[in-house]
C-alpha positions as YAML, in Angstrom:
chain: A
units: angstrom
residues:
- id: 1
  name: MET
  ca: [114.51, 153.96, 9.79]
- id: 2
  name: SER
  ca: [111.74, 153.66, 12.38]
- id: 3
  name: ALA
  ca: [109.93, 156.94, 11.78]
- id: 4
  name: ALA
  ca: [107.02, 155.04, 10.23]
- id: 5
  name: GLN
  ca: [106.85, 152.95, 13.41]
- id: 6
  name: ARG
  ca: [106.82, 156.20, 15.42]
- id: 7
  name: ARG
  ca: [109.60, 155.21, 17.79]
- id: 8
  name: VAL
  ca: [113.38, 155.43, 17.88]
- id: 9
  name: THR
  ca: [115.11, 152.07, 18.16]
- id: 10
  name: ARG
  ca: [118.68, 151.06, 18.88]
- id: 11
  name: GLU
  ca: [119.16, 150.55, 15.14]
- id: 12
  name: ASP
  ca: [118.40, 154.24, 14.44]
- id: 13
  name: LEU
  ca: [121.33, 155.40, 16.59]
- id: 14
  name: ILE
  ca: [124.84, 155.99, 15.35]
- id: 15
  name: PRO
  ca: [128.04, 155.80, 17.43]
- id: 16
  name: ASP
  ca: [128.91, 158.89, 19.50]
- id: 17
  name: ALA
  ca: [132.06, 159.64, 17.50]
- id: 18
  name: GLU
  ca: [130.11, 159.55, 14.24]
- id: 19
  name: PHE
  ca: [127.37, 161.77, 15.70]
- id: 20
  name: ALA
  ca: [129.97, 164.23, 17.04]
- id: 21
  name: ALA
  ca: [131.44, 164.54, 13.55]
- id: 22
  name: GLN
  ca: [127.95, 165.10, 12.04]
- id: 23
  name: ARG
  ca: [126.45, 167.08, 14.91]
- id: 24
  name: LYS
  ca: [126.83, 170.58, 13.45]
- id: 25
  name: ALA
  ca: [125.47, 169.58, 10.04]
- id: 26
  name: ARG
  ca: [122.59, 167.61, 11.59]
- id: 27
  name: ARG
  ca: [121.67, 170.55, 13.84]
- id: 28
  name: ALA
  ca: [121.72, 172.92, 10.84]
- id: 29
  name: ALA
  ca: [119.53, 170.55, 8.82]
- id: 30
  name: LEU
  ca: [117.06, 170.22, 11.72]
- id: 31
  name: LEU
  ca: [116.88, 173.98, 12.43]
- id: 32
  name: PRO
  ca: [114.20, 174.88, 9.83]
- id: 33
  name: LEU
  ca: [112.01, 172.05, 11.12]
- id: 34
  name: LYS
  ca: [112.50, 173.12, 14.74]
- id: 35
  name: GLN
  ca: [111.69, 176.75, 13.88]
- id: 36
  name: LEU
  ca: [108.38, 175.68, 12.34]
- id: 37
  name: ARG
  ca: [107.60, 173.58, 15.41]
- id: 38
  name: ARG
  ca: [108.36, 176.34, 17.95]
- id: 39
  name: VAL
  ca: [105.35, 178.55, 18.78]
- id: 40
  name: PRO
  ca: [105.74, 181.45, 21.24]
- id: 41
  name: LEU
  ca: [102.83, 181.59, 23.68]
- id: 42
  name: GLY
  ca: [102.59, 184.75, 25.75]
- id: 43
  name: PRO
  ca: [105.65, 186.55, 27.10]
- id: 44
  name: TYR
  ca: [107.44, 183.55, 28.64]
- id: 45
  name: ALA
  ca: [106.31, 180.22, 27.18]
- id: 46
  name: ASN
  ca: [107.41, 178.46, 24.02]
- id: 47
  name: VAL
  ca: [105.48, 175.43, 22.81]
- id: 48
  name: ILE
  ca: [107.87, 173.13, 20.94]
- id: 49
  name: PHE
  ca: [105.99, 170.46, 19.01]
- id: 50
  name: GLU
  ca: [108.06, 167.28, 18.93]
- id: 51
  name: SER
  ca: [108.55, 164.67, 16.20]
- id: 52
  name: PHE
  ca: [110.53, 161.55, 15.43]
- id: 53
  name: ASP
  ca: [113.38, 163.70, 14.07]
- id: 54
  name: THR
  ca: [113.55, 166.05, 17.07]
- id: 55
  name: MET
  ca: [113.52, 163.14, 19.51]
- id: 56
  name: LEU
  ca: [116.15, 161.17, 17.58]
- id: 57
  name: PHE
  ca: [118.45, 164.20, 17.68]
- id: 58
  name: GLN
  ca: [117.77, 164.71, 21.41]
- id: 59
  name: ILE
  ca: [118.58, 161.09, 22.20]
- id: 60
  name: GLN
  ca: [121.84, 161.30, 20.25]
- id: 61
  name: GLU
  ca: [122.68, 164.55, 22.07]
- id: 62
  name: MET
  ca: [122.08, 163.01, 25.49]
- id: 63
  name: LEU
  ca: [124.22, 159.99, 24.67]
- id: 64
  name: LEU
  ca: [127.05, 162.20, 23.41]
- id: 65
  name: VAL
  ca: [126.96, 164.64, 26.33]
- id: 66
  name: GLU
  ca: [126.46, 162.18, 29.17]
- id: 67
  name: LYS
  ca: [128.76, 159.50, 27.72]
- id: 68
  name: GLY
  ca: [126.84, 156.66, 29.36]
- id: 69
  name: GLY
  ca: [127.49, 154.29, 26.48]
- id: 70
  name: GLU
  ca: [125.40, 151.21, 25.81]
- id: 71
  name: ALA
  ca: [124.05, 151.18, 29.37]
- id: 72
  name: GLN
  ca: [122.44, 154.60, 28.85]
- id: 73
  name: ILE
  ca: [120.64, 153.82, 25.58]
- id: 74
  name: ALA
  ca: [117.59, 152.01, 27.00]
- id: 75
  name: ASP
  ca: [116.93, 154.84, 29.49]
- id: 76
  name: GLU
  ca: [117.09, 157.50, 26.77]
- id: 77
  name: LEU
  ca: [114.78, 155.52, 24.48]
- id: 78
  name: ASP
  ca: [112.33, 155.06, 27.36]
- id: 79
  name: ALA
  ca: [112.49, 158.77, 28.22]
- id: 80
  name: TYR
  ca: [112.07, 160.25, 24.74]
- id: 81
  name: ASN
  ca: [110.03, 157.75, 22.71]
- id: 82
  name: PRO
  ca: [106.78, 158.65, 24.51]
- id: 83
  name: MET
  ca: [107.12, 162.19, 23.12]
- id: 84
  name: ILE
  ca: [106.98, 161.02, 19.50]
- id: 85
  name: PRO
  ca: [103.43, 161.65, 18.24]
- id: 86
  name: GLN
  ca: [101.57, 158.43, 17.53]
- id: 87
  name: GLY
  ca: [99.28, 159.46, 14.68]
- id: 88
  name: SER
  ca: [96.28, 160.79, 16.61]
- id: 89
  name: GLU
  ca: [98.00, 163.43, 18.69]
- id: 90
  name: LEU
  ca: [100.47, 166.27, 18.80]
- id: 91
  name: THR
  ca: [103.15, 166.25, 21.48]
- id: 92
  name: ALA
  ca: [104.96, 169.26, 22.85]
- id: 93
  name: THR
  ca: [107.58, 170.40, 25.28]
- id: 94
  name: VAL
  ca: [106.45, 173.65, 26.88]
- id: 95
  name: MET
  ca: [109.29, 175.77, 28.22]
- id: 96
  name: PHE
  ca: [108.92, 178.86, 30.37]
- id: 97
  name: GLU
  ca: [112.03, 180.83, 29.43]
- id: 98
  name: ILE
  ca: [112.80, 183.63, 31.86]
- id: 99
  name: GLU
  ca: [116.46, 184.65, 32.05]
- id: 100
  name: ASP
  ca: [116.49, 186.44, 35.39]
- id: 101
  name: GLU
  ca: [116.61, 183.77, 38.11]
- id: 102
  name: VAL
  ca: [114.73, 185.77, 40.77]
- id: 103
  name: ARG
  ca: [111.99, 186.80, 38.33]
- id: 104
  name: ARG
  ca: [111.72, 183.22, 37.01]
- id: 105
  name: ASP
  ca: [111.25, 181.90, 40.56]
- id: 106
  name: LEU
  ca: [108.51, 184.47, 41.31]
- id: 107
  name: ILE
  ca: [106.61, 183.77, 38.09]
- id: 108
  name: LEU
  ca: [106.80, 179.97, 38.37]
- id: 109
  name: ARG
  ca: [105.51, 180.19, 41.96]
- id: 110
  name: ARG
  ca: [102.41, 181.97, 40.63]
- id: 111
  name: LEU
  ca: [101.78, 179.42, 37.86]
- id: 112
  name: GLY
  ca: [101.17, 176.27, 39.89]
- id: 113
  name: GLY
  ca: [99.06, 173.77, 37.96]
- id: 114
  name: VAL
  ca: [99.63, 175.52, 34.63]
- id: 115
  name: GLU
  ca: [100.34, 172.14, 33.02]
- id: 116
  name: ASP
  ca: [96.61, 171.34, 33.30]
- id: 117
  name: HIS
  ca: [95.58, 174.41, 31.27]
- id: 118
  name: PHE
  ca: [97.06, 173.93, 27.78]
- id: 119
  name: PHE
  ca: [94.92, 173.14, 24.74]
- id: 120
  name: ILE
  ca: [94.66, 173.20, 20.96]
- id: 121
  name: GLN
  ca: [91.71, 175.32, 19.78]
- id: 122
  name: LEU
  ca: [90.15, 174.14, 16.49]
- id: 123
  name: GLY
  ca: [87.43, 176.62, 15.58]
- id: 124
  name: ALA
  ca: [84.99, 176.42, 18.51]
- id: 125
  name: GLU
  ca: [86.34, 173.09, 19.80]
- id: 126
  name: ARG
  ca: [89.22, 172.38, 22.18]
- id: 127
  name: ALA
  ca: [91.59, 169.42, 22.44]
- id: 128
  name: LEU
  ca: [92.93, 169.45, 25.99]
- id: 129
  name: ALA
  ca: [96.53, 168.62, 26.80]
- id: 130
  name: VAL
  ca: [97.45, 165.59, 28.90]
- id: 131
  name: GLN
  ca: [100.71, 165.44, 30.82]
- id: 132
  name: GLU
  ca: [103.31, 162.89, 29.81]
- id: 133
  name: GLY
  ca: [103.75, 160.20, 32.45]
- id: 134
  name: ASP
  ca: [102.82, 160.53, 36.08]
- id: 135
  name: ILE
  ca: [105.49, 163.02, 37.16]
- id: 136
  name: GLU
  ca: [103.98, 165.90, 39.10]
- id: 137
  name: ARG
  ca: [105.20, 169.16, 37.54]
- id: 138
  name: THR
  ca: [103.92, 171.43, 40.33]
- id: 139
  name: ARG
  ca: [105.57, 171.10, 43.72]
- id: 140
  name: GLU
  ca: [103.73, 171.07, 47.04]
- id: 141
  name: ASP
  ca: [104.68, 174.71, 47.60]
- id: 142
  name: GLY
  ca: [102.80, 175.63, 44.39]
- id: 143
  name: LYS
  ca: [105.83, 176.31, 42.20]
- id: 144
  name: THR
  ca: [105.56, 174.80, 38.74]
- id: 145
  name: SER
  ca: [108.41, 173.47, 36.64]
- id: 146
  name: SER
  ca: [109.87, 175.57, 33.82]
- id: 147
  name: VAL
  ca: [109.50, 172.53, 31.49]
- id: 148
  name: HIS
  ca: [106.35, 170.52, 30.78]
- id: 149
  name: PHE
  ca: [105.81, 167.51, 28.49]
- id: 150
  name: LEU
  ca: [102.33, 167.37, 26.95]
- id: 151
  name: HIS
  ca: [100.20, 165.29, 24.61]
- id: 152
  name: PHE
  ca: [97.28, 166.77, 22.67]
- id: 153
  name: PRO
  ca: [95.04, 163.80, 21.70]
- id: 154
  name: LEU
  ca: [92.91, 164.57, 18.63]
- id: 155
  name: THR
  ca: [89.85, 162.80, 17.25]
- id: 156
  name: GLU
  ca: [89.55, 162.04, 13.53]
- id: 157
  name: ALA
  ca: [87.18, 165.01, 13.19]
- id: 158
  name: GLN
  ca: [89.68, 167.28, 14.96]
- id: 159
  name: LYS
  ca: [92.51, 166.10, 12.67]
- id: 160
  name: THR
  ca: [90.28, 166.91, 9.68]
- id: 161
  name: ALA
  ca: [89.57, 170.37, 11.13]
- id: 162
  name: PHE
  ca: [93.30, 170.89, 11.76]
- id: 163
  name: ARG
  ca: [93.97, 170.33, 8.04]
- id: 164
  name: ASP
  ca: [91.08, 172.58, 6.92]
- id: 165
  name: PRO
  ca: [92.40, 176.08, 6.04]
- id: 166
  name: ALA
  ca: [88.94, 177.53, 6.75]
- id: 167
  name: VAL
  ca: [89.25, 176.54, 10.44]
- id: 168
  name: GLN
  ca: [91.41, 178.72, 12.68]
- id: 169
  name: VAL
  ca: [93.76, 176.64, 14.84]
- id: 170
  name: MET
  ca: [95.48, 177.99, 17.94]
- id: 171
  name: VAL
  ca: [97.49, 176.70, 20.85]
- id: 172
  name: GLY
  ca: [96.53, 178.21, 24.18]
- id: 173
  name: CYS
  ca: [96.72, 178.29, 27.93]
- id: 174
  name: ASP
  ca: [93.83, 179.34, 30.16]
- id: 175
  name: HIS
  ca: [95.56, 179.43, 33.55]
- id: 176
  name: GLU
  ca: [94.10, 182.40, 35.44]
- id: 177
  name: LEU
  ca: [97.52, 184.09, 35.58]
- id: 178
  name: TYR
  ca: [98.73, 183.00, 32.15]
- id: 179
  name: HIS
  ca: [95.89, 183.35, 29.69]
- id: 180
  name: HIS
  ca: [97.28, 183.39, 26.13]
- id: 181
  name: LEU
  ca: [96.53, 182.16, 22.60]
- id: 182
  name: ALA
  ca: [98.79, 181.82, 19.56]
- id: 183
  name: VAL
  ca: [97.47, 181.25, 16.04]
- id: 184
  name: LEU
  ca: [99.23, 178.44, 14.17]
- id: 185
  name: SER
  ca: [100.32, 179.68, 10.75]
- id: 186
  name: PRO
  ca: [99.56, 177.67, 7.60]
- id: 187
  name: ALA
  ca: [103.24, 176.62, 7.41]
- id: 188
  name: VAL
  ca: [103.22, 175.41, 11.03]
- id: 189
  name: ARG
  ca: [99.95, 173.54, 10.49]
- id: 190
  name: ALA
  ca: [101.29, 171.86, 7.35]
- id: 191
  name: GLU
  ca: [104.37, 170.72, 9.26]
- id: 192
  name: LEU
  ca: [102.42, 169.46, 12.30]
- id: 193
  name: ALA
  ca: [99.85, 167.65, 10.14]
- id: 194
  name: LYS
  ca: [102.69, 165.31, 9.14]
- id: 195
  name: ASP
  ca: [102.39, 163.85, 12.65]
- id: 196
  name: PHE
  ca: [98.94, 162.45, 11.91]
- id: 197
  name: ALA
  ca: [98.36, 158.91, 10.65]
...
């Protein structure tokens, strides 16, 4: 397994038919982990902290659903490996989940640039989020995407503070129209601290 190397390799993948047979059981086994890594932020956003296990499952899912075979594998590894935390960071997919299509469009048009406003608050200090890759998530007309891929780089001192139960740790957004904070519970912090080297 390549979890220690912090990247999924071809050798970690199983054939589609085998994954299809195990899919339900694997999803059930991953559910408690995913619940710990999902933090609601305000009325619309969910911050989903990623890991080797969540990305491995996502890659297997994409291969099964899209049926691209061997030719698809390299693209999926390239797409999802960057979201596996590398020891001095947390990574997250932020999803704005608004069921009504018209309302979703109106809200996302008001949140242009929101991807530049996420952070981890450790006591009085902030670790600012950095977008994954160079894909612009806000269009020219000001509408932001409903999905954002973020890295939260942390210093050694910040990782120490993250592990310290005396320090309050929160995830937040300070966009002028989406200003919210969510406290990370001790269980969530214990799970996310596994991402540190």
